[in-house]
C-alpha positions in Angstrom: -12.2 -11.9 -32.2 -9.8 -14.5 -33.5 -9.9 -13.7 -37.2 -8.1 -10.7 -38.6 -10.5 -7.7 -39.2 -9.7 -5.8 -42.4 -12.1 -3.0 -41.5 -13.7 -2.5 -38.1 -16.4 -0.1 -37.0 -17.6 0.9 -33.6 -21.3 1.4 -33.2 -23.4 2.8 -30.3 -26.9 1.5 -30.7 -30.1 1.2 -28.7 -29.9 -2.2 -27.0 -33.1 -3.4 -28.6 -31.6 -3.0 -32.1 -27.9 -3.6 -31.5 -26.5 -6.6 -33.4 -25.4 -9.6 -31.4 -21.7 -10.5 -31.0 -18.6 -9.4 -29.2 -16.8 -7.4 -28.3 -19.5 -5.2 -26.8 -20.1 -3.0 -23.8 -23.3 -1.7 -22.2 -24.0 2.0 -21.6 -27.0 4.0 -20.6 -28.6 7.1 -22.1 -29.5 10.3 -20.1 -33.0 9.0 -19.9 -31.9 5.6 -18.5 -32.4 3.7 -21.7 -30.0 0.9 -22.4 -27.4 1.3 -25.1 -24.7 -1.0 -26.5 -21.3 -0.5 -28.0 -20.6 -3.1 -30.6 -17.7 -3.7 -33.0 -18.2 -5.4 -36.3 -17.3 -5.0 -40.0 -20.4 -3.2 -41.1 -19.8 0.5 -42.1 -23.1 1.6 -40.6 -26.0 0.3 -38.6 -29.6 1.7 -38.7 -30.3 3.9 -35.7 -26.7 3.8 -34.5 -23.9 6.3 -34.2 -20.8 4.8 -35.9 -17.1 5.4 -35.9 -14.6 3.8 -38.4 -11.7 2.3 -36.5 -9.6 1.2 -39.5 -7.9 -2.1 -39.8 -8.4 -2.9 -36.2 -8.3 -6.2 -34.3 -10.4 -5.4 -31.3 -10.0 -7.6 -28.2 -12.3 -5.9 -25.7 -14.3 -2.7 -24.9 -14.3 -1.1 -21.5 -16.6 1.9 -20.7 -15.3 4.7 -18.4 -17.6 6.2 -15.8 -19.4 9.5 -16.8 -17.3 12.4 -16.0 -14.1 10.4 -15.5 -10.9 12.2 -16.3 -8.5 9.8 -18.0 -5.0 9.8 -16.6 -1.6 9.1 -18.1 -1.6 5.6 -16.6 -4.6 3.3 -16.7 -4.7 -0.2 -15.0 -7.1 -2.8 -16.2 -7.5 -6.0 -14.2 -9.4 -9.1 -15.4 -9.1 -12.5 -16.8 -8.1 -14.0 -20.1 -10.9 -16.3 -21.3 -11.3 -17.9 -24.7 -8.6 -15.7 -26.1 -10.3 -12.5 -24.9 -9.4 -10.2 -22.0 -12.4 -9.6 -19.8 -12.0 -6.5 -17.6 -13.3 -6.8 -14.0 -11.6 -3.6 -12.5 -10.2 -0.4 -13.9 -8.0 2.1 -12.1 -7.2 5.6 -13.4 -3.9 6.2 -11.6 -3.7 9.8 -10.4 -1.2 11.9 -12.3 1.2 12.8 -9.5 3.7 15.5 -10.1 6.5 17.4 -8.3 3.9 19.9 -7.1 1.5 17.2 -5.8 2.3 16.7 -2.1 2.2 13.1 -0.8 -0.6 12.3 1.6 0.9 12.0 5.2 0.9 8.5 6.4 0.3 7.4 10.1 3.4 7.4 12.2 4.6 3.7 12.3 4.7 1.8 15.5 7.6 -0.1 17.0 9.9 1.4 14.4 12.9 3.7 14.8 11.4 7.0 13.6 14.8 8.6 13.3 15.5 6.6 10.1 13.1 8.9 8.1 13.1 12.1 10.2 14.7 15.4 9.5 16.5 17.5 12.1 16.8 21.3 12.2 18.5 23.3 14.9 17.0 26.6 16.3 18.3 29.4 18.5 19.6 32.9 17.9 22.9 32.2 19.7 23.8 29.5 17.3 25.0 27.3 20.1 23.6 24.0 18.7 25.2 21.5 16.4 23.1 18.6 15.2 23.5 15.8 12.7 21.1 13.0 11.8 22.4 10.1 9.8 21.9 6.3 9.8 19.0 6.5 12.2 21.0 8.3 14.9 20.8 11.9 16.1 23.9 13.6 17.6 23.3 17.0 19.4 26.0 19.2 20.9 24.9 22.2 23.0 27.2 25.0 24.2 26.2 26.9 27.4 23.8 29.8 26.8 20.8 31.7 28.3 18.6 31.9 25.2 16.3 29.1 24.0 18.0 26.7 21.6 17.6 23.1 20.5 16.6 20.8 17.7 13.3 20.3 15.8 12.5 16.8 14.7 10.0 16.4 11.9 8.6 13.6 9.7 6.1 12.8 7.0 3.4 11.5 9.2 0.3 12.2 11.3 0.3 10.8 14.8 -2.3 8.1 15.5 -4.8 8.4 18.4 -3.7 5.4 20.3 -2.5 5.0 23.9 1.2 5.2 23.4 4.5 6.6 24.6 7.6 7.8 22.8 10.5 5.6 23.8 14.0 7.2 23.4 17.3 5.2 23.6 20.2 7.6 24.3 23.6 8.4 25.7 25.3 11.6 26.7 25.3 14.2 29.4 23.0 17.0 30.5 19.2 17.5 31.0 17.2 17.9 27.7 13.6 18.9 27.9 11.2 17.5 25.3 8.1 19.1 23.8 5.7 18.2 21.0 3.8 20.6 18.7 0.8 20.3 16.5 -0.1 22.8 13.8 -1.5 25.3 16.2 1.5 25.2 18.6 4.0 25.2 15.7 2.4 28.4 14.3 2.9 30.0 17.8 6.4 28.6 18.1 5.4 26.8 21.3 4.9 23.2 22.4 3.4 20.8 24.9 5.7 19.3 27.6 6.5 15.6 27.2 9.2 15.1 29.9 13.0 15.3 30.3 15.9 13.2 29.3 18.6 13.2 32.0 21.6 12.0 30.1 24.4 10.7 32.4 25.5 7.8 30.2 23.4 5.3 28.3 19.7 4.9 29.0 16.1 4.8 27.9 13.4 7.4 28.5 9.6 7.1 28.4 8.2 10.4 27.0 4.4 10.9 27.5 2.2 12.3 24.8 0.1 15.2 26.2 -3.7 14.9 26.2 -4.0 18.3 24.5 -2.1 17.4 21.4 -4.0 17.3 18.1 -2.6 14.1 16.8 -3.8 14.5 13.3 -1.9 17.8 12.8 1.3 16.7 14.6 4.2 18.8 13.3 7.4 18.2 15.3 9.2 17.1 18.5 11.3 19.8 20.2 14.5 18.9 22.1 15.6 21.9 24.2 19.3 22.4 25.0 20.1 22.9 28.7 21.4 26.3 29.7 24.6 24.7 31.0 25.2 22.9 27.7 25.5 19.2 27.1 25.5 16.4 24.5 23.0 13.9 23.5 23.1 11.0 21.1 19.7 9.5 20.2 20.1 5.9 19.0 16.4 5.2 18.6 13.0 7.0 18.9 10.0 4.6 18.8 6.3 5.1 19.2 5.2 2.2 21.4 1.6 1.1 22.0 0.6 0.9 25.6 -2.1 -1.1 27.6 -3.7 -3.1 24.8 -7.3 -3.9 25.6 -8.7 -7.4 24.8 -11.2 -7.5 21.9 -12.9 -10.6 20.5 -12.2 -12.1 17.1 -15.2 -12.4 14.9 -16.3 -14.1 11.6 -19.2 -14.4 9.2 -21.2 -17.5 8.8 -23.0 -17.2 5.5 -24.6 -20.7 5.6 -27.7 -20.3 7.7 -28.0 -24.1 8.2 -24.7 -23.9 10.2 -26.4 -22.3 13.2 -29.9 -23.6 12.6 -29.0 -27.3 12.2 -25.4 -27.7 13.4 -25.2 -25.0 16.1 -23.1 -27.1 18.6 -20.6 -28.0 15.9 -20.3 -24.3 14.9 -19.8 -23.2 18.5 -17.2 -25.9 19.1 -15.3 -24.7 16.0 -15.6 -21.1 17.2 -14.0 -22.0 20.5 -11.1 -23.7 18.8 -10.5 -20.6 16.6 -10.9 -18.2 19.6 -13.9 -16.6 17.9 -15.9 -14.3 20.3 -18.6 -13.1 17.9 -20.5 -14.6 14.9 -22.3 -12.6 12.2 -25.1 -14.9 11.0 -27.7 -14.8 8.3 -31.2 -14.8 9.9 -34.2 -15.5 7.7 -37.0 -12.9 7.8 -40.6 -13.4 6.8 -43.3 -10.8 6.5 -41.4 -8.2 8.5 -40.3 -10.5 11.4 -37.7 -13.1 12.3 -38.9 -16.3 10.7 -37.9 -18.7 13.5 -37.5 -16.7 16.7 -37.4 -19.8 19.0 -34.6 -21.4 17.0 -32.6 -18.1 17.0 -33.2 -17.5 20.7 -32.0 -21.1 21.5 -28.8 -20.6 19.5 -28.0 -17.2 20.9 -28.5 -18.6 24.4 -26.1 -21.5 23.8 -23.6 -19.1 22.2 -23.7 -16.8 25.2 -23.1 -19.7 27.6 -19.8 -20.1 25.7 -19.0 -16.3 25.7 -19.8 -15.9 22.0 -21.9 -13.0 20.9 -24.2 -13.3 17.9 -25.2 -10.5 15.5 -27.3 -10.6 12.4 -25.7 -9.6 9.1 -27.6 -8.1 6.1 -26.2 -6.7 2.9 -27.0 -5.8 -0.7 -25.7 -2.8 -2.7 -29.3 -1.9 -3.7 -30.1 -1.1 -0.1 -28.6 2.3 -0.7 -31.2 3.3 -3.3 -34.2 5.4 -2.3 -36.5 2.9 -3.8 -35.2 0.2 -1.5 -34.8 2.3 1.7 -38.2 1.5 3.2 -37.8 -2.3 2.7 -34.3 -2.1 4.1 -35.4 -0.2 7.2 -38.2 -2.8 7.7 -35.5 -5.5 8.0 -33.8 -3.5 10.8 -37.2 -3.0 12.4 -37.7 -6.8 12.4 -34.5 -7.5 14.3 -35.3 -4.7 16.8 -38.7 -6.3 17.4 -37.1 -9.6 18.0 -34.8 -8.2 20.5 -37.6 -6.3 22.3 -39.5 -9.5 22.7 -36.6 -11.7 23.7 -35.1 -12.3 27.1 -31.7 -10.6 27.5 -29.7 -13.9 27.1 -31.4 -14.5 23.7 -30.9 -11.0 22.2 -28.7 -10.3 19.2 -25.7 -8.1 19.9 -26.2 -6.0 16.8 -27.3 -5.7 13.2 -24.5 -5.5 10.7 -25.1 -4.0 7.3 -22.7 -4.9 4.5 -24.1 -2.7 1.8 -21.1 -1.9 -0.5 -23.0 0.6 -2.8 -19.9 1.1 -5.0 -20.6 -2.2 -6.6 -23.7 -0.8 -8.3 -23.3 0.2 -12.0 -22.8 3.9 -12.6 -26.3 4.2 -14.3 -28.0 2.7 -11.2 -26.1 4.9 -8.6 -23.8 7.6 -10.0 -20.7 8.0 -7.9 -21.6 11.6 -7.4 -24.8 10.6 -5.4 -23.1 8.1 -3.0 -22.3 10.8 -0.5 -26.0 11.7 -0.4 -27.7 8.4 -0.6 -25.6 6.4 1.7 -26.0 8.7 4.8 -29.7 8.8 4.0 -29.9 5.0 4.3 -27.9 5.2 7.5 -30.4 7.6 9.0 -33.4 5.4 8.0 -31.7 2.3 9.5 -30.9 4.2 12.7 -34.5 5.2 13.2 -35.7 1.7 12.4 -33.3 -0.1 14.7 -34.1 2.1 17.7 -31.7 1.4 20.6 -30.3 -1.7 18.9 -26.6 -1.5 18.0 -25.9 -0.9 14.3 -22.7 -1.8 12.6 -21.6 -1.1 9.0 -19.0 -2.8 6.7 -16.9 -0.3 4.7 -13.8 -0.6 2.5 -10.5 0.7 3.7 -10.3 3.2 0.8 -13.3 5.1 2.2 -10.9 6.8 4.6 -11.3 10.1 2.7 -15.0 10.1 2.2 -15.8 12.9 4.6 -19.6 13.0 4.1 -19.9 9.2 4.5 -17.7 9.1 7.6 -19.7 12.0 9.1 -22.9 10.1 8.5 -21.4 6.9 10.1 -20.2 9.0 13.1 -23.8 10.2 13.5 -25.7 7.0 13.0 -23.4 3.9 13.5 -22.3 2.3 16.7 -19.4 0.5 15.0 -17.6 -0.1 11.7 -16.0 -3.2 10.2 -13.2 -2.2 7.8 -12.4 -4.5 4.9 -8.7 -4.2 5.3 -8.1 -7.0 2.8 -4.3 -7.1 2.6 -1.6 -9.6 3.8 1.4 -7.3 4.2 1.4 -6.3 7.9 2.6 -2.7 7.2 -0.2 -2.2 4.7 -2.8 -3.7 7.0 -1.7 -1.2 9.7 -1.6 1.8 7.4 -5.1 1.1 6.1 -6.5 0.4 9.5 -5.2 3.5 11.4 -7.5 6.1 9.8 -10.5 4.1 11.0 -9.1 3.3 14.4 -8.5 7.0 14.8 -12.1 7.7 13.6 -13.4 5.4 16.3 -11.3 7.0 19.0 -12.3 10.5 17.9 -16.0 9.7 17.7 -16.5 7.3 20.6 -17.3 4.4 18.3 -15.9 0.9 17.7 -13.9 -0.3 14.7 -13.2 -3.9 13.7 -10.4 -4.6 11.2 -11.4 -7.4 8.8 -8.9 -9.7 7.0 -9.6 -12.1 4.1 -9.0 -15.8 4.3 -11.1 -17.0 1.4 -10.1 -18.0 -2.1 -9.8 -15.4 -4.9 -9.5 -16.0 -8.6 -6.2 -15.4 -10.4 -6.4 -12.4 -12.6 -4.1 -10.3 -14.8 -3.4 -6.6 -14.4 -2.4 -4.7 -17.5 -0.7 -1.3 -17.3 -1.3 1.2 -20.1 0.6 4.5 -20.6 -0.6 7.4 -22.7 1.2 8.1 -25.9 1.5 11.3 -27.9 -1.4 12.0 -30.3 -1.1 10.2 -33.6 0.9 7.3 -32.2 0.0 3.7 -32.8 -1.5 2.4 -29.5 -2.4 -1.0 -28.0 -5.5 0.7 -26.6 -7.5 3.7 -27.9 -9.6 6.0 -25.8 -12.5 7.1 -28.0 -15.5 9.4 -27.3 -18.8 8.7 -28.9 -21.9 10.7 -28.0 -20.2 12.0 -24.9 -19.3 8.5 -23.6 -15.7 7.5 -23.1 -14.7 4.1 -24.2 -11.4 2.1 -24.0 -10.9 0.0 -27.1 -8.3 -2.8 -26.4 -6.4 -3.9 -29.5 -4.5 -7.0 -30.5 -2.2 -5.0 -32.8 -1.1 -1.4 -32.4 -3.2 1.1 -34.3 -3.2 4.9 -34.8 -6.4 6.8 -35.0 -6.9 10.5 -35.7 -9.9 10.8 -33.3 -8.6 8.7 -30.4 -6.1 9.0 -27.6 -3.5 6.2 -27.9 -2.2 4.2 -25.0 0.7 1.7 -25.0 0.6 -1.6 -23.0 3.8 -1.4 -20.9 3.4 -4.4 -18.7 1.2 -7.1 -17.2 1.4 -9.1 -14.0 -0.6 -11.9 -12.5 -2.7 -11.1 -9.5 -2.9 -14.4 -7.6 -4.6 -13.0 -4.5 -1.6 -13.4 -2.2 -1.5 -9.7 -1.5 -5.2 -9.7 -0.5 -6.1 -13.0 1.1 -4.4 -15.5 3.5 -6.3 -18.4 1.9 -3.0 -20.1 0.8 -1.3 -19.5 4.1 -3.7 -19.5 7.0 -0.8 -20.4 9.3 0.7 -17.0 8.5 -2.7 -15.4 9.4 -2.8 -17.2 12.8 0.8 -16.1 13.5 0.1 -12.5 12.6 -3.1 -12.0 14.6 -1.5 -11.7 18.1 0.8 -9.0 16.8 -2.0 -7.0 15.2 -4.3 -7.4 18.2 -1.5 -6.1 20.5 -1.0 -3.0 18.4 -4.6 -2.3 17.5 -5.7 -2.9 21.1 -4.0 0.3 22.1 -6.7 2.3 20.3 -9.8 3.2 22.3 -12.7 1.6 20.5 -10.8 -1.2 18.8 -13.5 -3.9 18.3 -11.3 -6.8 17.4 -10.2 -8.6 14.2 -12.9 -9.9 11.9 -12.0 -12.9 9.6 -13.8 -13.4 6.4 -14.2 -16.9 5.0 -12.3 -18.4 7.8 -14.5 -21.5 8.0 
């Protein structure tokens, strides 16, 4: 809206009778009927519920999901087009407080843990002195017969990888090490890890016991020798061990690439060290459309040690109305594999469903935990013994019902860990690598290499009631709507928010598209670390080609 609006009114109307124009936003009634929010200068519209906004210059409207609880900070991401901000993503930033504990993060690898640990001495004889500063721990123990030592804690969970604790030290005396999870800590006991025999400077390899509940790790215990001694720990590092090789993989969305230019595709895969391709396979009337062509390509790929899997995906596949048709697609691939000779068989079917992309009125977020596992069950039955893989976002790590369904019905996951910062990639990957290790499954970690559009992220902060805000949160007929303004405005019936900042999102935090050399340089490091997890299925690269 480029012209100044002397008086603006917000209307909620049936879509069939809503006036044309912008800004507007679509909503849905309890019966599924389509409604529309519209702003114009008319005081009232027939059949509409209206709210006077005052002398407002409205830039955009953004509907919140039903039942959403607005927070103090709201992030809106989108693009500026034709002088108007078009929102593509909204985030209600949780209201953290002093009484809100931070979620424990995975214990970092190849990092001196002492830099962020806390040390506390124990023992009734008070024969221990300990100080931890600058990433170094100094322990001095006087002789004594009663148990005494130091407890080392940190803000982490311990990952389920094959690893050892490597300690760099100097001193004198023999110090026994233990580790405790929540159960052992409650009993004031621990599991043995080994002993440091300090007779000068050295390095010790401390084993992690098989009986340790990694997820509830609480502390390391360093016990003082009865004869006394001193120990200076210069480093304490969790080091991955025995990485297993896992193939890189990628998606090939152009079906003509394998049907018409298969040799060229396989030559490219060899240059990129790709060991598995996810390809689009046309289906027709419940069966693979060109089984001979598919069989020929799979055979040629196998001769070059490249596996081939079929990829399917649409958010609507999660809906009950689409479940039978979706299962029929899995059944078609299973029938192809049953009829094909072993060298011509697909390795798996991968489903990239992404149900969270559906509008709230199509799939309410409250139903996802019910509908998604139901779709998994239908696909498992249809696929029979054929391997099933599912693509999930990294932020599903806390969806317990979904992860339980995947543990029951899936053979593998591909996790869209679309970040470029190595520490973030690892942090987001570890919960799923742990999930795979705990459930006897496989987990691939996917990175993005394709182009992404530049967008702007705006940050809005809640203001006291009655203030003039750059954005107003209004409620009309039970629906919560964000009204973005070009000029600050106060409104008696709205919660005001102030625009406190904006930044350009150029995709560099999400995709390696602008620096694929950095991606190629990073891959060996990630593979060496992730390969220590049982069930690591390799790195998947999206839009690499």
